C-alpha positions in Angstrom: -0.1 0.0 0.1 1.7 3.2 -1.1 0.1 5.2 1.7 0.6 3.1 4.7 3.9 1.2 3.3 2.3 -2.1 4.3 2.5 -5.2 2.1 -0.9 -6.1 1.1 -2.2 -8.8 -1.1 -3.2 -7.9 -4.5 -5.7 -10.6 -5.3 -5.5 -10.5 -9.1 -1.8 -10.7 -9.1 -1.9 -13.3 -6.3 -3.9 -15.6 -8.5 -1.2 -15.4 -11.2 1.6 -16.2 -8.4 -0.6 -19.3 -7.1 -0.9 -20.4 -10.5 2.9 -20.1 -11.2 3.9 -22.0 -7.9 1.2 -24.6 -8.4 2.2 -25.5 -11.9 6.0 -25.4 -11.2 5.4 -27.8 -8.2 3.6 -30.0 -10.5 6.6 -30.3 -12.7 5.9 -27.9 -15.5 8.8 -26.0 -16.9 9.3 -22.2 -16.8 8.7 -21.8 -20.6 5.6 -23.9 -20.4 4.2 -21.7 -17.6 5.1 -18.5 -19.6 3.2 -19.9 -22.7 0.2 -20.9 -20.5 0.3 -17.2 -18.9 0.4 -15.7 -22.4 -2.4 -17.8 -23.7 -4.5 -16.9 -20.5 -3.8 -13.1 -21.2 -2.2 -12.6 -17.8 0.0 -9.4 -17.7 3.3 -9.0 -15.8 3.7 -6.4 -13.1 4.6 -3.9 -15.8 1.8 -4.7 -17.9 3.5 -6.9 -20.5 1.7 -9.9 -21.9 5.1 -11.3 -22.9 6.3 -13.4 -19.9 10.0 -14.6 -19.6 11.3 -17.5 -17.9 13.6 -15.1 -15.8 10.4 -13.4 -14.5 8.9 -16.6 -13.5 12.2 -17.8 -11.8 12.1 -14.5 -9.9 8.7 -15.1 -8.7 9.4 -18.7 -7.6 12.6 -17.7 -5.6 11.2 -14.6 -3.9 10.3 -15.3 -0.3 8.0 -12.5 -0.1 5.2 -14.9 -1.3 5.3 -17.1 1.5 5.2 -14.1 4.0 8.9 -13.9 4.7 11.3 -10.9 3.9 15.0 -10.7 3.4 16.5 -7.3 3.9 19.9 -6.5 2.3 19.6 -8.5 -1.0 21.8 -5.7 -2.6 24.4 -3.2 -1.3 25.5 0.1 -2.8 29.1 -0.1 -3.8 29.4 3.5 -4.9 27.3 5.9 -3.2 28.2 8.9 -5.3 27.0 7.2 -8.6 24.3 5.0 -6.5 25.4 1.9 -8.0 24.0 -1.2 -6.4 25.0 -4.9 -6.9 23.7 -8.3 -5.5 24.9 -8.7 -2.0 27.5 -11.6 -2.0 28.7 -11.3 1.4 29.6 -7.5 1.3 27.0 -6.3 3.6 24.7 -7.7 6.4 21.4 -9.5 5.6 18.4 -9.7 7.9 15.7 -12.4 7.4 12.3 -12.0 9.1 9.6 -14.8 9.0 5.8 -14.1 8.9 6.4 -10.6 8.3 3.2 -10.0 6.1 0.3 -12.1 4.9 1.3 -14.8 2.7 0.1 -15.7 -0.9 1.3 -19.2 -0.8 1.8 -21.8 1.8 5.5 -22.5 3.2 5.0 -26.1 1.8 4.5 -25.1 -1.8 7.1 -22.4 -1.8 9.7 -25.0 -0.2 8.7 -27.7 -3.0 8.9 -25.2 -5.9 12.2 -24.1 -4.7 13.5 -27.5 -4.1 12.5 -28.3 -7.6 14.2 -25.1 -8.9 17.4 -25.9 -7.2 17.5 -29.5 -8.5 17.0 -28.0 -11.9 19.6 -25.4 -11.5 22.2 -28.1 -10.4 21.2 -30.3 -13.3 21.7 -27.4 -15.8 25.0 -26.7 -14.3 26.0 -30.5 -14.6 24.9 -30.7 -18.3 25.5 -27.1 -19.9 25.7 -28.9 -23.3 21.7 -29.2 -23.1 21.1 -25.4 -23.2 17.9 -25.5 -21.2 16.3 -28.4 -22.8 16.8 -30.6 -19.7 13.3 -29.6 -18.3 11.0 -29.0 -21.4 7.7 -30.6 -20.4 6.3 -31.0 -23.9 6.5 -34.9 -23.8 6.0 -37.3 -20.8 9.8 -38.5 -21.0 11.3 -34.9 -21.6 14.5 -34.4 -19.7 14.1 -37.9 -18.0 16.0 -40.1 -20.8 19.9 -40.2 -21.0 22.3 -41.5 -23.4 23.8 -44.8 -22.1 27.3 -43.8 -23.5 27.7 -40.3 -22.4 24.8 -39.4 -20.1 23.7 -36.6 -22.1 19.8 -35.7 -22.0 18.1 -37.3 -25.0 15.9 -35.1 -27.1 12.9 -36.0 -29.1 13.2 -35.9 -33.1 10.9 -36.8 -35.9 12.5 -38.8 -38.7 10.9 -38.7 -42.0 11.2 -42.1 -43.8 9.0 -40.9 -46.8 6.9 -37.8 -47.2 4.0 -39.7 -45.7 5.7 -41.8 -42.9 7.4 -40.3 -39.9 8.9 -41.7 -36.8 9.6 -40.5 -33.6 12.8 -41.2 -31.8 14.8 -40.1 -28.8 18.3 -39.0 -30.0 21.7 -38.4 -28.2 22.8 -34.6 -29.0 26.5 -35.6 -29.0 
């Protein structure tokens, strides 16, 4: 609330946040959630209809949606130019639990963030997949690995003739 400076729930935006957390906890990928939000005509906080994966990631990792708050996420490194950077230990941080009304439960936030961390570690471990590890278009997407090199398999359609096609899972290497 701009007048009282108290965090309050905007129900229209809260429904979008609940949708994002629920779908992500169900196993949907960020790109798929973005596509669904665009299809539903939902707008971002800035009024855009174009949702980006990094916007969804920012929502999933933000503790404010479960009612907590972390102060000191950024620090000012140059007070004259007012340049701020992410706090990587340069300054103190303060975490307050149950600071304001929650939009989602602690359990849902924890589940979504556990999935997020697992996917982040997986992406670091397999950089050659370039974000294709958790594309949820097919049931086995991101779950099949090459027996030789361990790379995530991708689904491809092979055309035998112009009328016959065959879906296969193929190693990227």
